[in-house]
N, C-alpha and C positions, 0 to 999 in steps of 0.2 A: 394523346396528351397526358403528361405526367403531372399530377397534383403535388404541389409543394406545401407542406404543413410546417409552420414555425411553432414550436412548442414554447410554452411559458406564458405567464400572465404578469400583469402589472409591470414593476421595474425589471423583473427577471427577463421579460420578453425583449426589452430594449437591449439589455446586456448581452443576451444570447444572439440577437441579430447583429449587433455591432461586432461581436467576436467572430461570428460566422463570416462576416465580410472581410476580416483581417486574419486569415488562418495562420499567418506566420508569427503573430504576436504572442508573447507569453504574458499572462496576466500579472499585474502587480497585486500583492496582498501582504501587507506588513503584519507581522505577528501581533504587535501590540494593539492593532485595530480589530482583531477578531479572536483574541486569546480565550475569552470567556466562551464564545461560541465553539471554538476548537475543542476546548476541554469538555463541553457538553456533548458535542458530536462524538468525541472519543468514547465516552461512556455508552452512547447509543450504539456505536458500531460493536462495542464489546458484547452487548446483549445479543445482537443478531449473530455475531461470530460464534458465541457460545452455543446458540441453537444449532448451527452447522456442526460444531464439534460434538454435540450430543448424538447426532445421527450418522455422520460420515465416518467410515472406517479409517483408522489411523494410517496415515501415509508418512513415509520417512520425512523427518525434519518438520513435521506438522504442516505439510503442504495442504492437508485436507481442511484446515480451519480458516483459510484466508478468504478475503473478498477480492473481487476483480473489477476493474474499470469497465463500465458498460456505456452504450451511447447516451444514457441519461444520468448515470451516477455510479453507484457501487452495487454489485450483486453478489449473492452467495454462489451463484450458478445452481445447477440441479442437485438436490439433496435426496437420497433415497429414504423412503418411508412406506411401509405397508404394501409393498408390491408396486408402488408408483413413485413419483418424485414430486417435490415441491421446491420453490425458491422464494427468496425474499430480496427485494431490490429497493435501494434508496434512489428515488427519482429527484435529482437536484435541479431539474428544470421546472417541473410542476410542483416540486416540494411535497412529495407523497412517499409513503412507505407502502410498497405493494407486496402482498402475499398471494402466491399462485400455486395451486396444486393440479396435477395432471388429470385428476378426476373431474375437473371443472369448478371446484370450489375456489373462491378467491375472497380477499378482504384487503382493505387499505384504510389509511388514515392520514390526515394532513401533517406535514412537518412544519412546526411553528414553535415559537418560544414556549417551552414547558419544562418542568423539572424532570430529572431522570426518573424519579419515582412514578410520575404520571406516564412517561413514555413506556416504562416497564409494564405498567398496568394495561396500557393500550396494546402492547405487543402480546401480552397474555391473552387478551380477548380476541385478537386477530388470529392467533394460533388456534384458539378454541373454535373460531368460525370456520377454519379449514380442517378441523378435526385432526389436528396433530398435537399430541401432548407435549407440553413444555416443562422440562425439569433440568434447569441449569444451575450452576453455582452463581450465587448472587453477589459474590465478592469480586470486584474488579481486579485485574492482573496488571503487574508492571507499573503500578502507580502507588504513591504514598502521600497522603492517607488514602485508604481504600474504603470508601463509604459504600455499604451494601446498596444495590440498586433500588430496592423498595423503600429505602430510607433517605435517599439522596435528593434533598430539596435545595442543595447548594448550586449545582450545575443546572441552569435553566435558560440559557441564552440560545438564540437561533437567529443569526443575521443571514437572511436569504441570499443577499448579494455576495457576501463573503463566502458562504458555502458553495455557491455557484462558481465563483472564481477558483476556489480550492479544487473543485472537480475539474475545471479546465486545466489547472496546473497538473493534476494527476493524469489527465488525458495526454498532455504534452510529454510528460515523463514516461508514460506507458509506451508511446511510439518510439522514443529513443531507446528505452530498455529492451523493447521487443527486437529492434534491429541489432542491438548489442548481443542479445541472447543467441541470435542466429549465427553468430560467429564462433560458436563453441560446439565441438562434436561430442564432448564428454557429458557426464551427468550434470544437468542444469535445471534449476527450478523454473516453474512458470514465473511470469511477471505478476506479482500479486501484492495485495495490501494486507499487512499484519495489523490486526486491531489491538493487539496487546501493546506494541510499541508505537502504533499509529504511524506507520511508514510504509512506503512502497519499495519493494526489493526484488532483485534477481541474483541468484547465488550459483556459482560454478563450483563443482566438487571434483576431487580425484579419489581414487580407490585406496586411500591410506587412512587408517584409523588415527584420530586425533587424540591428544591427551584429554582425559575427562574434564569437562568444563566445570569450573569451580562453583558455578551458580552465583547466588547472592543478589539476584534481581528482585526488587521489591514485590512482595505478594505474588511470588511465582516459585513453585517448587523447583528445587535444584535439578530433579530428574527431567524436568521439561527442557532445560538448557542442555542437558547431556544428550537427549534425543536430537535436539536441533543442531548441535555442534559435534556430531559423532565422527565426522571425517574432515580432512583438510579441505579448506574452502577459501574462496575469494568472493566477497559479497559487495554489491553496489546498489545504491538506491537514493531515495529522496525522503527527507524528514521535515515536516513543517514546524520545526522547533529551532532552538538556538537563538541567534540574534537576527535582526533585520527581517528578512522574508523567508527564513528557512534555509536549508542547505542540502546539497547532494553529498553523499558519503561513500567511502569505500574502505574496506578493511579485510584483513586476512586472519584466519584462525586455523592453527596457531600462527602467530606472527613470526615469520622466519627471522633469523639473525640479520641485522642490518636493515630491517624493513622501515623503521620510523625515520622521519626527517630526511627523506631523499627528495631530489628534485623531480617533480612531475609536471605534467601539463594539465591545464593551461597555467599561466603565471599567477592567476588569482587563487589557485588552489594551494592548500598548505596542510601540514600535519598538526592535528589538534592534540596537545598534551593532555587535555582534559578528557577527551573522548577516546583517545588511543586509536584514532583512525584519520584518514585523509578526508578533508572536506572542501567543498567548493560552494561559496555563497550563491544562493538562487538569484539574488539581485545582480550579481556579476554576470550570470548567464542571461538573465532577462535583458540587460542593457548591451549585450554583445551584438556584433553585426550578424553573427550566425549562431543562435543559441544551441541548435541541434549539434553542430560541429563542436562547439565548446564543451558540451556535456560528453560527447563521444570521446574527445581527447582525454577528458578526465577518467572516464571509465576504462578506456583502453590502456592508458599509461599506468594506472594504479594496478590493473590486472596484470600487465606485463611485469611490473615490479614484483608483485607477490608470487607469480608463477615462476619467474626466473630464479628468484632467491630460494624458493621452496623446491626447485628441481623438477617442475612439471615437464612432461614430454610435449612441448608445444607443437612440434611437427605433426604429432598425431591428434592433438586436441583442437588446434586452431583451424578455422575455415573461413572462406570468403562468404560473408552474409548475403551477398548478391549473386551467388553461384547459380541460382535458378535461371537467371537471364542468360548466363553462359551456356547452360545445358540446352535451353530452348533455341539458341542461335547456332 
């Protein structure tokens, strides 16, 4: 007999169970209903992401600093320290932040409404509890104004239900992006969550140096962008910002001639003159008959546009993401 455990307490348990019984549904989450919580969570993820950046060796395009979707939330994955490893995981089912070290030390504290300054202090204590020194920049990146973490008493909201639904959104996006990633034989990033811009992304590259990125991102050194955008690329992902319920996005760097304002799929997608990228409203995806296929069309059509206009050798780069089934048969 296999025991089935349903995680979560209080209202979270009901939400988790309901969602578990309808795996095809994409959760609704309007930005204006959780914006304060979103901005607080953004700062929390920056603190944890900076700890990973403190210890993980630099990987091209900053791939070593990101977070990843896990079965309960967002995780740093294993981080090297002192001959062993540790990790930090946001648990958005039980609403805890867990610190685990491979020598057996562990710590955790509850995720609940608290100021960023209080969260920062609790993280400091938890890191001390697992005997890993914490020495990070306390200035947030890619936001303006950037309130130092120990002084931030402005951001202090935490709506458990909204955070849980956000994690469910990321889980859905992760599945689609993972399948999309499998269709490329060239250099491609993991499916990962960038805490600076607070978005999930997957980026395809070709071996051609790009013009130096001009930088200009708020509270982020220009050389950070230069490292991130060193080669020609096509990037796609999901951002819980903009209007309505957030948006899927796709862009090319450098944008090839003729890239903006082209016809792409699905019909609800369009080129944003403000963001200089193609976007697809999350709400349109959620309400579609087949959300996964709708997002796939968007990712595939915008990639094809960028790659063809930029002269990528797609015969060598593209692959069937389901080719394993063919090999096994």
